[in-house]
C-alpha positions as CSV (number, residue, x, y, z in Angstrom):
1,M,-72.7,-34.7,-201.4
2,T,-71.4,-33.8,-198.0
3,G,-70.4,-36.3,-195.4
4,C,-69.1,-36.4,-191.9
5,T,-68.9,-38.8,-189.0
6,R,-71.3,-37.8,-186.3
7,G,-69.8,-37.1,-182.9
8,T,-71.7,-36.3,-179.7
9,S,-75.1,-36.6,-181.4
10,S,-74.5,-40.3,-182.3
11,R,-74.7,-41.4,-178.7
12,S,-76.1,-44.7,-177.5
13,V,-77.8,-45.6,-174.2
14,V,-79.0,-48.9,-172.8
15,T,-82.5,-49.0,-171.4
16,L,-82.8,-51.9,-169.0
17,A,-86.1,-53.7,-168.5
18,A,-87.6,-57.1,-167.8
19,A,-87.2,-58.1,-171.4
20,I,-83.4,-58.4,-171.1
21,L,-83.9,-61.2,-168.7
22,A,-86.2,-62.9,-171.2
23,Y,-83.6,-62.6,-173.8
24,M,-80.9,-64.1,-171.6
25,G,-83.2,-67.1,-170.9
26,S,-83.7,-66.2,-167.2
27,I,-87.5,-65.8,-167.4
28,A,-90.3,-66.6,-169.9
29,V,-91.1,-63.9,-172.4
30,P,-94.3,-62.1,-171.2
31,A,-97.2,-61.4,-173.6
32,Y,-96.5,-57.7,-173.1
33,A,-93.0,-56.4,-172.5
34,Q,-91.1,-53.2,-172.0
35,E,-88.2,-53.8,-174.4
36,F,-84.5,-53.7,-173.7
37,C,-83.1,-51.4,-176.4
38,I,-79.9,-49.6,-177.4
39,F,-80.7,-46.3,-178.9
40,T,-78.5,-44.3,-181.3
41,Q,-79.4,-40.7,-182.2
42,I,-78.2,-40.1,-185.8
43,T,-79.3,-36.5,-186.3
44,D,-78.8,-33.3,-184.3
45,I,-80.5,-31.0,-186.8
46,T,-83.2,-29.0,-184.8
47,E,-84.9,-27.6,-188.0
48,G,-86.8,-30.8,-188.6
49,V,-86.8,-34.3,-190.1
50,A,-89.5,-36.6,-191.5
51,E,-90.2,-40.2,-192.2
52,P,-87.1,-42.4,-192.4
53,S,-86.7,-45.5,-194.5
54,M,-84.3,-48.3,-193.3
55,S,-82.7,-50.7,-195.7
56,A,-84.0,-54.3,-195.3
57,G,-80.3,-55.2,-194.7
58,G,-80.4,-52.9,-191.7
59,T,-77.2,-51.0,-192.5
60,R,-78.5,-47.7,-193.9
61,I,-81.2,-45.1,-193.2
62,V,-82.5,-42.5,-195.6
63,F,-84.7,-39.6,-194.6
64,P,-85.7,-36.0,-195.6
65,S,-84.8,-33.0,-193.6
66,H,-84.8,-29.2,-194.0
67,G,-81.9,-28.9,-191.5
68,D,-78.4,-27.6,-192.4
69,P,-75.9,-29.9,-190.5
70,F,-73.0,-29.3,-192.9
71,G,-73.6,-25.7,-194.0
72,T,-74.7,-26.9,-197.5
73,N,-78.4,-26.2,-197.0
74,P,-78.5,-22.6,-195.8
75,D,-82.0,-22.0,-197.3
76,N,-83.3,-24.9,-195.2
77,S,-85.0,-26.6,-198.1
78,W,-86.1,-30.2,-197.8
79,E,-83.2,-32.4,-198.8
80,V,-82.5,-36.2,-198.7
81,F,-79.9,-37.5,-196.2
82,L,-78.3,-40.9,-195.8
83,Y,-76.9,-42.4,-192.6
84,D,-74.5,-45.4,-192.8
85,I,-74.7,-47.4,-189.6
86,P,-71.4,-49.3,-189.8
87,T,-69.4,-46.1,-190.3
88,A,-71.7,-43.8,-188.3
89,T,-71.6,-41.4,-191.3
90,L,-74.3,-38.9,-192.3
91,T,-74.3,-37.7,-195.9
92,Q,-76.4,-35.1,-197.6
93,I,-77.6,-36.6,-200.9
94,T,-79.4,-33.7,-202.6
95,A,-78.5,-30.0,-202.5
96,D,-80.8,-27.7,-204.4
97,P,-82.4,-24.4,-203.5
98,V,-85.8,-25.8,-204.5
99,D,-87.9,-26.9,-201.6
100,G,-89.0,-30.4,-202.5
101,S,-86.8,-33.5,-202.2
102,I,-88.8,-35.6,-199.7
103,Y,-90.0,-39.1,-198.6
104,P,-87.1,-41.2,-199.9
105,T,-87.1,-45.1,-199.9
106,I,-84.2,-47.4,-200.1
107,D,-83.4,-50.9,-201.3
108,T,-82.1,-53.9,-199.3
109,T,-78.4,-53.1,-199.9
110,G,-78.8,-49.4,-199.2
111,N,-77.3,-48.5,-202.6
112,L,-80.5,-47.4,-204.5
113,I,-82.7,-44.5,-203.3
114,A,-85.9,-43.4,-204.9
115,F,-87.6,-40.1,-204.0
116,P,-89.8,-37.4,-205.5
117,S,-88.3,-33.9,-206.0
118,R,-89.1,-30.5,-207.6
119,A,-85.3,-30.0,-208.0
120,D,-83.5,-30.0,-211.3
121,L,-81.0,-32.6,-210.3
122,T,-80.1,-33.9,-213.8
123,G,-80.8,-30.8,-216.0
124,N,-84.1,-32.2,-217.2
125,N,-86.5,-30.6,-214.7
126,A,-86.3,-26.9,-215.4
127,D,-90.0,-26.4,-214.8
128,G,-89.7,-27.7,-211.2
129,S,-92.4,-30.3,-211.6
130,P,-92.6,-33.0,-208.9
131,E,-90.7,-35.9,-210.6
132,V,-89.4,-39.3,-209.5
133,F,-85.6,-39.7,-209.2
134,L,-83.3,-42.6,-208.5
135,F,-79.9,-42.1,-206.8
136,V,-77.1,-44.7,-206.9
137,V,-75.0,-44.3,-203.7
138,S,-72.0,-46.2,-205.0
139,S,-71.6,-44.0,-208.1
140,G,-73.2,-40.7,-206.9
141,I,-75.4,-40.6,-210.0
142,F,-78.9,-39.3,-210.2
143,T,-81.4,-40.6,-212.8
144,Q,-84.6,-38.7,-213.5
145,I,-87.3,-41.4,-213.9
146,T,-90.3,-39.3,-214.9
147,S,-90.3,-36.2,-217.0
148,S,-93.5,-34.2,-217.5
149,S,-95.2,-31.0,-216.6
150,S,-97.5,-33.0,-214.3
151,S,-96.9,-34.4,-210.8
152,S,-95.4,-37.8,-209.8
153,W,-95.3,-38.7,-206.1
154,D,-94.5,-41.2,-203.4
155,P,-92.1,-43.6,-205.2
156,V,-91.3,-46.8,-203.3
157,I,-88.5,-48.9,-204.5
158,S,-88.7,-52.7,-204.1
159,S,-86.2,-54.1,-201.6
160,A,-84.6,-56.1,-204.5
161,G,-84.0,-52.8,-206.2
162,N,-85.6,-53.8,-209.5
163,R,-88.8,-51.8,-209.6
164,I,-90.3,-48.5,-208.4
165,V,-94.0,-47.9,-207.8
166,F,-95.5,-44.4,-207.6
167,Y,-98.6,-42.4,-208.4
168,S,-98.8,-39.7,-211.1
169,N,-101.2,-37.7,-213.2
170,A,-98.7,-37.7,-216.1
171,D,-99.4,-39.6,-219.3
172,L,-96.3,-41.8,-219.1
173,T,-97.6,-44.7,-221.2
174,G,-100.2,-43.1,-223.5
175,G,-103.0,-44.5,-221.3
176,N,-103.6,-41.5,-219.1
177,A,-104.7,-38.7,-221.5
178,D,-107.3,-37.4,-218.9
179,G,-104.5,-36.6,-216.4
180,N,-106.0,-38.7,-213.6
181,F,-103.8,-39.7,-210.7
182,E,-103.0,-43.3,-211.5
183,I,-100.6,-46.0,-210.1
184,F,-97.5,-46.6,-212.2
185,L,-94.7,-49.2,-212.1
186,Y,-91.2,-48.6,-213.4
187,D,-88.8,-51.4,-214.3
188,I,-85.3,-50.1,-213.7
189,A,-83.4,-52.6,-215.8
190,G,-85.9,-52.4,-218.7
191,V,-86.3,-48.6,-218.4
192,A,-90.0,-49.1,-218.9
193,F,-93.3,-47.9,-217.4
194,S,-96.4,-49.9,-216.8
195,Q,-99.7,-48.2,-215.9
196,I,-101.4,-50.3,-213.2
197,T,-104.7,-48.4,-212.9
198,S,-106.7,-46.6,-215.6
199,T,-109.6,-44.7,-214.1
200,N,-111.7,-41.6,-214.7
201,G,-112.3,-39.2,-211.9
202,S,-110.9,-41.5,-209.2
203,Y,-108.0,-41.0,-206.9
204,N,-105.3,-43.7,-206.7
205,T,-102.5,-43.1,-204.2
206,N,-100.1,-44.3,-201.5
207,P,-98.7,-47.4,-203.2
208,N,-96.3,-49.9,-201.7
209,I,-94.5,-52.8,-203.3
210,N,-93.1,-56.2,-202.2
211,R,-89.5,-57.5,-202.3
212,D,-89.3,-58.5,-206.0
213,G,-91.8,-56.0,-207.4
214,T,-94.4,-58.6,-208.3
215,R,-97.2,-57.3,-206.1
216,V,-98.4,-53.7,-205.4
217,V,-100.9,-52.4,-202.8
218,F,-102.5,-49.0,-202.9
219,E,-105.5,-46.8,-201.8
220,S,-108.2,-46.1,-204.3
221,D,-111.8,-44.9,-204.5
222,A,-112.2,-46.5,-207.9
223,D,-114.4,-49.6,-208.5
224,L,-111.5,-51.8,-209.8
225,T,-113.1,-55.2,-209.1
226,G,-116.9,-54.5,-209.2
227,G,-116.9,-54.5,-205.4
228,N,-116.6,-50.8,-204.7
229,G,-119.8,-49.3,-206.2
230,D,-120.0,-46.7,-203.4
231,T,-116.5,-45.4,-204.4
232,N,-115.3,-45.4,-200.8
233,S,-111.5,-45.3,-200.4
234,E,-110.5,-48.9,-200.2
235,L,-107.2,-50.9,-200.4
236,F,-106.4,-52.9,-203.5
237,L,-103.7,-55.5,-204.3
238,Y,-102.4,-55.8,-207.8
239,D,-100.6,-59.0,-209.0
240,V,-98.1,-57.9,-211.7
241,P,-97.6,-61.3,-213.4
242,G,-101.3,-62.0,-213.5
243,A,-102.4,-58.4,-214.1
244,S,-105.2,-58.8,-211.6
245,F,-106.7,-56.8,-208.8
246,T,-107.9,-58.0,-205.4
247,Q,-110.0,-55.7,-203.2
248,I,-108.7,-56.0,-199.7
249,T,-111.2,-53.8,-197.7
250,V,-114.9,-53.4,-198.2
251,S,-116.4,-50.5,-196.3
252,T,-118.9,-47.7,-196.7
253,T,-117.6,-44.7,-194.8
254,E,-114.5,-46.0,-193.0
255,G,-111.0,-44.9,-193.8
256,N,-108.2,-47.4,-194.8
257,Y,-104.7,-46.0,-194.8
258,D,-101.0,-46.6,-195.4
259,P,-100.9,-50.2,-196.7
260,V,-97.5,-52.0,-196.7
261,L,-96.5,-55.4,-198.0
262,D,-94.2,-58.0,-196.6
263,G,-91.3,-59.3,-198.7
264,D,-93.1,-62.2,-200.5
265,G,-96.3,-60.1,-200.9
266,T,-98.6,-62.4,-198.9
267,G,-99.2,-60.0,-196.0
268,V,-100.7,-56.5,-196.2
269,L,-100.5,-54.3,-193.1
270,F,-102.6,-51.1,-192.8
271,Y,-104.5,-49.1,-190.2
272,S,-108.3,-48.3,-190.3
273,D,-111.2,-47.3,-188.2
274,G,-113.3,-50.1,-189.8
275,N,-114.8,-52.9,-187.9
276,Y,-113.7,-55.8,-190.0
277,T,-113.4,-58.5,-187.4
278,G,-116.1,-57.4,-185.0
279,D,-113.6,-56.1,-182.5
280,N,-113.6,-52.4,-183.4
281,A,-117.1,-51.3,-182.8
282,D,-115.9,-48.0,-181.4
283,G,-114.3,-47.1,-184.7
284,N,-110.8,-46.5,-183.3
285,N,-107.8,-46.4,-185.6
286,E,-106.4,-49.9,-185.3
287,L,-103.8,-52.0,-187.2
288,F,-105.0,-54.8,-189.4
289,M,-103.2,-57.6,-191.4
290,F,-104.6,-59.1,-194.5
291,D,-103.4,-62.6,-195.5
292,T,-103.5,-62.8,-199.3
293,M,-103.2,-66.6,-199.2
294,G,-106.4,-67.2,-197.1
295,S,-108.0,-63.8,-197.8
296,T,-108.4,-63.2,-194.1
297,L,-108.2,-60.1,-192.0
298,T,-106.7,-60.1,-188.5
299,Q,-107.0,-57.1,-186.1
300,I,-103.6,-56.5,-184.6
301,T,-104.3,-53.7,-182.1
302,N,-107.4,-53.4,-180.0
303,S,-108.0,-50.4,-177.8
304,T,-110.7,-48.0,-176.8
305,T,-108.4,-45.0,-176.1
306,G,-105.5,-43.8,-178.1
307,Q,-104.8,-44.3,-181.8
308,S,-102.4,-46.7,-183.7
309,S,-100.9,-45.5,-187.1
310,D,-97.7,-45.4,-189.0
311,P,-97.7,-49.2,-189.8
312,A,-94.3,-50.8,-190.6
313,L,-93.7,-54.4,-191.6
314,S,-90.5,-56.4,-191.7
315,D,-89.5,-58.1,-194.9
316,D,-90.1,-61.6,-193.3
317,G,-93.6,-60.6,-192.2
318,R,-93.1,-61.5,-188.6
319,W,-92.5,-58.1,-187.0
320,I,-95.0,-55.2,-187.1
321,G,-94.1,-51.6,-186.0
322,T,-96.4,-48.8,-185.1
323,A,-96.7,-45.5,-183.5
324,S,-99.4,-45.6,-180.9
325,S,-100.9,-43.6,-178.1
326,S,-102.6,-46.7,-176.8
327,D,-101.5,-48.5,-173.7
328,M,-100.7,-51.9,-175.2
329,T,-98.1,-53.0,-172.6
330,G,-99.2,-51.4,-169.4
331,N,-96.3,-49.0,-169.7
332,N,-98.1,-46.2,-171.6
333,T,-100.7,-45.0,-169.1
334,D,-100.1,-41.4,-170.0
335,G,-101.3,-42.1,-173.6
336,N,-98.1,-40.7,-175.2
337,S,-97.3,-41.6,-178.8
338,E,-94.7,-44.4,-178.5
339,I,-93.1,-46.9,-180.8
340,F,-94.3,-50.5,-180.4
341,V,-93.3,-53.7,-182.1
342,Y,-95.6,-56.7,-182.4
343,D,-94.4,-60.3,-183.0
344,F,-96.9,-61.9,-185.3
345,S,-95.6,-65.4,-184.5
346,N,-96.6,-65.3,-180.8
347,S,-99.0,-62.3,-180.6
348,T,-96.5,-60.3,-178.4
349,F,-96.3,-56.5,-178.1
350,S,-93.1,-54.8,-177.0
351,Q,-92.9,-51.2,-176.1
352,I,-89.7,-49.7,-177.7
353,T,-89.9,-46.1,-176.3
354,T,-91.2,-44.9,-173.0
355,T,-91.3,-41.1,-172.8
356,V,-93.4,-38.3,-171.3
357,S,-95.1,-35.4,-173.2
358,V,-93.1,-36.0,-176.4
359,S,-94.0,-38.0,-179.5
360,S,-92.2,-40.9,-181.3
361,Y,-93.5,-41.9,-184.8
362,Y,-92.7,-43.2,-188.3
363,P,-91.0,-46.6,-187.4
364,S,-89.2,-48.4,-190.2
365,L,-87.9,-52.0,-189.7
366,S,-85.0,-54.0,-191.1
367,R,-85.5,-57.4,-192.7
368,T,-86.0,-59.4,-189.5
369,G,-87.1,-56.5,-187.3
370,S,-83.8,-56.5,-185.3
371,R,-83.3,-52.8,-186.1
372,I,-85.8,-50.0,-186.0
373,A,-85.5,-46.4,-187.3
374,F,-87.9,-43.8,-186.2
375,V,-88.4,-40.1,-185.5
376,S,-88.8,-38.8,-181.9
377,R,-88.8,-35.6,-179.9
378,A,-87.6,-37.5,-176.9
379,D,-84.1,-37.2,-175.4
380,L,-83.4,-40.9,-175.6
381,T,-79.6,-40.6,-175.6
382,G,-78.8,-37.4,-173.9
383,G,-78.3,-35.7,-177.3
384,N,-81.7,-34.1,-177.7
385,P,-82.3,-31.8,-174.7
386,D,-84.2,-29.2,-176.9
387,G,-86.8,-31.8,-177.8
388,S,-86.6,-31.3,-181.6
389,N,-87.6,-34.0,-184.1
390,E,-84.6,-36.2,-184.6
391,V,-84.0,-39.6,-186.3
392,F,-83.0,-42.5,-184.0
393,Y,-82.5,-46.2,-184.5
394,A,-82.8,-48.9,-181.9
395,V,-81.3,-52.4,-181.6
396,C,-83.6,-54.3,-179.2
397,G,-83.1,-57.2,-176.9
398,L,-85.7,-59.6,-178.0
399,F,-84.5,-59.2,-181.6
400,L,-80.8,-59.4,-181.1
401,D,-80.7,-62.9,-182.5
402,G,-82.0,-61.5,-185.8
403,F,-79.1,-59.5,-187.1
404,E,-79.4,-59.3,-190.9
405,S,-77.4,-62.2,-192.4
406,G,-75.4,-62.5,-189.3
407,D,-74.1,-58.9,-189.6
408,T,-73.2,-57.4,-186.2
409,T,-71.5,-54.3,-187.4
410,A,-74.1,-52.0,-185.9
411,W,-73.5,-53.5,-182.5
412,S,-69.7,-53.3,-182.7
413,N,-69.7,-49.7,-184.0
414,T,-72.2,-48.2,-181.6
415,H,-70.7,-50.1,-178.6
416,P,-67.0,-50.3,-179.1
């Protein structure tokens, strides 16, 4: 691993707007707000970054990049990097000439990182198959979770750090001899796999998991409940203790994408062009929330122009993040891709970024939504004049009372 404290690229700026007055109690909070945010740019890589994952505790951000900030990635392969907010330190986690350590996720404490890789990080992946790995930050130890000649992808670690869900065409339990892509669950303490789906000719992908690993949501074109005879790609929820499936979406040709669970597993956020509530007749890509307790669907975004995608959900289920080109606050008339946050408790949208001709996307929220990591081409801090994709995080005014467990280290470190 290679680490350093970022200098000029870890700058912060304050964007003032009406919402700061709302935070201070001077005016009522509007239904739509331009947010007061403090931005910090944590990379200055230029070669490229991808989807970040913020720990629910809000202290660490993990992300993939094919940049070479330390001189330890001269081949510009995709590697995993970790940023520690309290110390403003960026560390390269993987270093291998094989192009393929990508899409990491992180637990609440920021100590456990799961990711897929073709690299031979433990000496057990000589064939370069895509495998699932676990990295323990405190010890610096890699563990190879899967080992096969097949492919295992998209691992997501529960925020409690006890289970990892992923999809694979490997026969990890003896129940996948046909090599179909299935959803698997790995128990870290028990060192044991469970095969969640068992299908033939179907495609099961893009899983997500709740806080304690008792619920899993995923995309599938299989008929797992008897309600998907047309084999459209639908969203399904799996209850681990009850070993039961619930079909969340029922559609014919619509697309349903990127489901994420809140901490207790009662809310599922996703985006879709389906008309589930009667408010999306134009078939635009909109955000929807499924309440598992009442089996009800709520449409979160509603626009005729622009698209909303990259759904993110805080652990407490209150805050929703999205990248959208819609004008949901009256401050995005140019239809640029911006980061928005929605407060589910009072149906309030806040626009986090306001830029021109550049894109911001891939939001990831802390437990209470007080901190937001994302990727942007914008020059939000004065440290990105070349307009390359960089990783930023924001601490925003309306959420400043929601520091994780009273931790204000991010504030004091970025604003000495």
